[in-house]
N, C-alpha and C positions, 0 to 999 in steps of 0.2 A: 527327264521325267518331271511331271508337274508337281509342284510343292503343295502341301495341304495348308489351307489358310488357318491362321491362329484365331482363337475366339475374338480377340480384339479387332483383327482385320475384318472378320465377318460382321461384327457389330457395327463397325464404321461403315461398311458397304450398305448394310441395312438402313442405317440412319440417312445416308445419302439418297438411297432409293426412296425412302419415305418422304423426303422433301421434294422430290421431282414433281413436275407438272408437265404433262404431255401437251403438244401444240393445240390439240382439239379437246382436251379434257373438259373444258367448260361447256362443250356441246353434247356431252354424253347423254344427258337426259333427253335433249331434243332429238338425238339420233334414235333413241329407244321409242319415244312417243311418235316419231314420224315414220317408223318402220311398220310394215305389215308382213309378218313371217310368211314365207312361201311366195309372196308377191314381189316385194322389194324391201330389203333391209340394209341399213348402213351402220357401220361401227368403225371405231379407230382401233388399230392394233399398234399400240405404242411401244417405243423403246427397242424395236428390232435392230439387230446388228446389221449395218450396211457398210461395205468396204469397197472403195473404188480401186480398181487394178488397171495398170497399164503394163502390158507385156506382150511380146510376140508369142502367140499361142503355140506355134510349131517349134519354138526354141526349147532348149533344155530347161530354162527357167519356167517357161509356159507349161511344160510337162509336169514339173514339180508342183506348180501352183494348182494345176488341174487335179492332181492327186488329193488336194485338200478340198477342192470345191466340187468334186465329182464330174470334172470336165469343164471345158470352156467352149462356149458357143462359137460356131464357125460363120454364121451369117445373121443378118438383121432379122429379128423376131425370134430367134432360137433361145431356148432356156435349157441349161444343163443342170445336172445334179439330181439327187434323189433324196427323199426324206426331208430333212430340215434345212439343208444348205443348198442354195441354188445360185447359179451365175446367169445374169441377164446381159445380152449383147448391147453395147452402146456404140461400138465402132470396131474396125478390124483388129485393133490392139487395145481396146478399152472395154472394161466389163464392170458390172455392179454385182457384188456378191451380197445376197440377202439371207439372213439366218435369224433364229429366235434370239430373244434377249440374253438367254444364258450363254450363248456362244460368244457374247461380248464381255463376259465376266473376266476381269483382270486378275482374279485370284486363282493362282495355279495355272495360268496360261489363258490364252484367248484366241479367237479366230484371227484377229489382227496380227498377233505375234506369230501364230503358225504360218500365216501367209507371208509375213516379212521374212521369216526364216527360210521358207520355200524359195522366195525370190533370191535371197542371198545377196551377193555383190554384183549380180548380173544386171543388165540394163532393164529398167522398168520402175514401177512405183506402186506402193501400197499405201492407201490413205483411209483413215477411219472417217466415214461420212455419216455415222449413226445419228448425230445431232442435226444433220443437214436436212433430213426429210422425216416425214411421218408416213404411216400407212393407213389408208382407208380400205375397208372391204365392203364392196357393194354386191349384193347377191339377190337371187330370186328370179322369178319368171319374167319380170319387167325390168330387170337391171339393164339389159341392153337398150331398151327403149329410153331409159333415163339418159344413158350415155349418148345416144344418138341425137338428143336435143342440142348437143354442142360439139360433139366430136366429128371431125371431118373424115375420119377413117371409115372404110367399109367394114362394119362390125358384123356383117352376116356370117354365121358360123361356117359357111362354105369357104370364106376367105380368112376370117379371123378365128382360127381354131384354138381350142383349149391347149395350153402350153406355149402360147405365143406372148411375147412382151415387146412393146415398142415405145419409143418416145413420141409423144403427141401433145395436144393441148386440149384442156377441158375448161370451158368458160374463159378462154384466153390465158389460162394458167399452164405453164409447161409441166408435164408430168410424165412418169413412166406408167404405162398401163399394161397390166399382166393378167391375161385370162387364165385363171388357174383350173377352171372346170367349165362345163357347159353354161352354168348360170352363176358363175362366181368370178368377180374381178377384183384385183388388188390395184390400188391407185397410190402412187408415190409422189405427192406434192412436196415442194420445199416447205419447211416448217413455217416460214413467214407468210405463206399463202394458205395455210391449213384452215384458218377461220373463214376466209372468203369462200374457198372451194367447198368446205363443209356446209356452209349456209346455202350455197348455190345448189348443191346436190339435194339438200332437204327441200328446197323450193321446187326442184324438178321432180321430186318424188310425190309432191303434194296431191296430184290428181289421182294417184294410186292409193295413197294413204287415206284420203278423204274424197272418195268418188261422189260425183253429183247424184242426188236422188231424183229419179225421173218424176 
């Protein structure tokens, strides 16, 4: 059973959180001013919990891990889970689990510790990758058009359906691209590439944010 955090522990965590700076925090105002609601918007969703898992999905350990994540995807592009915790396919025995920030809270237990316990002593690996990437959310009726300026994938909705996540490149930056709904995409670049990719996306959005006047 999870333990309740003491006031001192809670205060310490709050101080640490207050001192954090996300990889694209300095671009927040530019993301807001460069967005046109309904047409194309860009924002960062910082501090999500991300956990890398290596496990054979059909093994006993895989079954236990799947009970935490709401399943493990069986093929490239598949996403499993429901609600706040989802698992994205990286390879036949490799997955990326994505969840909200509070799932990473070390006070009274966390997603990482739950997955580590589920794996137990069986063959596999659970690694906290939360600081490795950040999350951009690109949405709106022209979000696909922005991505198509650089992404080599066929993003037509007949091919790239909602609920699909794949490894690809945007502006020559390796990312995970997850289509969460018909006009909404989540992009997971490594933290060190967040500034470059954020600025590139803003530039690609410019024609929709500031259309030419005839």
